[in-house]
N, C-alpha and C positions, 0 to 999 in steps of 0.2 A: 494763149499757149500756141505755139507753132511746130508742126510735124510735117516730115515729110515721109513718107511710108513707102517703100519702094519694094520690089520684088527680088532686083538683081544689082541695086547699088545705081552707081552714075553709068548707065550703058547707053546714055545718048545725050545729044545736045539740050533737047528739052528739059531733062531731069537735070543736068547740070546747071541750067539757066535757073531753074527753081529754088536749087539750093541758094545762089546767089539773092534771088528776091526774097528769100525768107530770111536770111541772115540779113540782108540789108548793107553787105560789103563787098569790096572786089574780094575775088579769089585771093590776093595777095595779103588781106588782112584778116584771112579766115584761119582759126586754130583748130583744127579737127582733133578732135580725142576719139578714138576709136575703140570700142570695146569688144573684143573677141569671145567673150566668154562662154557663149553659147554653141559653140564649135569644139568647145572642150570635151565633150562625150561622143562626138562624131569618130566613127572609124575611117579607114579608107584615104584615099586622094583628097587633098585639100586645094587641089588648082583653083578650085571655086574662090576660096578664100583668099589667096595669092591674087587673083583677078581683080576682087573687089579692091584690094589695097592699090594695085596698081592703076586702076581707074582714078581711085583719090589722087595719086601721085601726078597723074596726067593734069588736074585741073590747076595746079600753080598754086596750090595753098602757102600760107604763111608756114605752117609746121604741121606736122601729123604725130600724135602721141598714140601709144598703143597700150592700153591699161586692161589687165584682165581682174576684174573686181573677185576673182575666187580664188585669185594666186598672191595677191597681197592685201594686207590689211586696210581697214579704212583711215588710218593716219597717213598711208601712203597715196591710195586711191581719190581721197577727197579733194585736197589739193590741186590733183594733177587734173581732174574733171572740171574743177573750178577756173582753171585757166583756159578753158576751150570757150569758144562760141558756137559750136557745132558739135554735138554730141551723138555719135552713131554707134547704133547696136547691131553687130553683125550676126549672121546666119549661123543655122546650125541647129539646135533642139531646143524649141519655144519653152516645153515644160521645165527642163533643168535651168534657162535662162530666169524664167519667172521664179524659181525657187531659191536661186542666187541673190537674184534683185530682192527677195524678203528677206532673207537670212544676213546679207549684207548692211542692209538698211539703207541701200540706194533707191529702192522702191519709194519708200517715205521721204528721201531728202529732193527726188526730181521733181516734185511739184514747185518748190522755191527756185530750183536751180533753172527751171524751165521760163521763170518769169523774166528772164533776161538771155535764154539760150534757145537754141532750136534744136529739137529731138528728131535724129533720122534713124531709121528702120532699114535692115535689109534682111529680107527673109524672115525667120525667127524673131528678129528685132521690130519687125513691123506688127507681126501676131499679139506679140505680149502687148503692144500699145493700146489695144482696143479690147474687145470681149472674145473669149475662147467658143468656139463651137462646141456641143457638148461632145462628151467621148464617143457615143455612138456614131453622130456626123461625122466626127476627124476620123473615124475609122472607115468609113464610107470612101473618104477622098484620099487619106495616107493609109491604103492597108498594109503598107510596106512598113509602117513606124509602130511601136510598142505603146499602146495608151493603158496600159494595165494600172488599178489603182486608182487615186482620187486625182482629180486634173487641179492643176495649181491655178491659183487667181490671178488673171492679168493685171494689168496697170488700171485697164479701163478711162484711158485719157480721150478717147472717142467712142460713141454708141454703136458700134457695128463689129462686124468681125470679118478676118481676112484669111482668103486661099491665094496662096503665093503661086508661081510658077506654071500658071494656066497655059495649057498646051505643052509642056515641056514634056519631051520624049523620058524623062527621069521620073517623071509622076504622071504615069497613065490614066490616071482616074482622076486628074485635074482637068476636066472636060466641061464644055458647056452644058450637053445634054444630061451628065451626073448632076452638076450642081445645080441644074434647074429642076432637077427631080429630088432634091431634099424638102423633107415635111420637118414642121415644128422648129423654125427659125424662131429665135427671140430677139434677133436683131437684125437690121440689115446687114447683107453679106455682098463683099466686094472681092471679087479674083481680078489678081492683074498679072497679067504676063510678063515675063522679065524686061520687056520695053516701055514697062508703065509703074507709075507712081500716084499716089495720093497727096496733096497739098493741102494741108488742114491747118485754117488759122481760126480759132476760137469756134471750134467745133463746124464752121462751113468748111465743106469738103469741095475740093476741084480736082478733077482728074487731069493728070500729066502723062500724055503718052504717045509715043511713035508706035504701037503697037496695038494690043487689044487688052480691054478690060469688061467685066461684068458687073451690074449692081442687080442683087438679087433679092 
């Protein structure tokens, strides 16, 4: 299984090259399917989502399809996803995305799809690929978010957890000193800034960065 787990998508040349390396094709032959579902429940300005799509457009891919798996039925989204060789799950609310992945059936389908395709995550899309931190730890890092009720199950494609947007002014608790103080971690924790990603091939993890990342 091949994955590229990013904080903010294709923000530099190193991450752009990692996409090509994983897919194994030139940009002109990449068919991207972008799934924006995690953003459905996020309020206010969506400039960040537009930026993600612009960054993809700048790569010169053969095609970019946008498929919201919460908005259409499986008989619509499945054949469109199958046409892609790069499947990207965008940012937003990772708990909502995890729930929709389960309810739609795509979560169960992904292991087979990813035998011949690459999974890419942006923010929430990266978080669902691994293991979720406990609710108590998520509240420490993201106190501005609502984590009431039982957490959803992540996909568990990699045995680690992710904190995105390290050092971002929008997430003031995503800081090295706070993350290093976390206790009772049940799996390795990676924190990525918006210039960083993790390239994963069959559970072998390699950092791709022009910024800063942490492993705890």
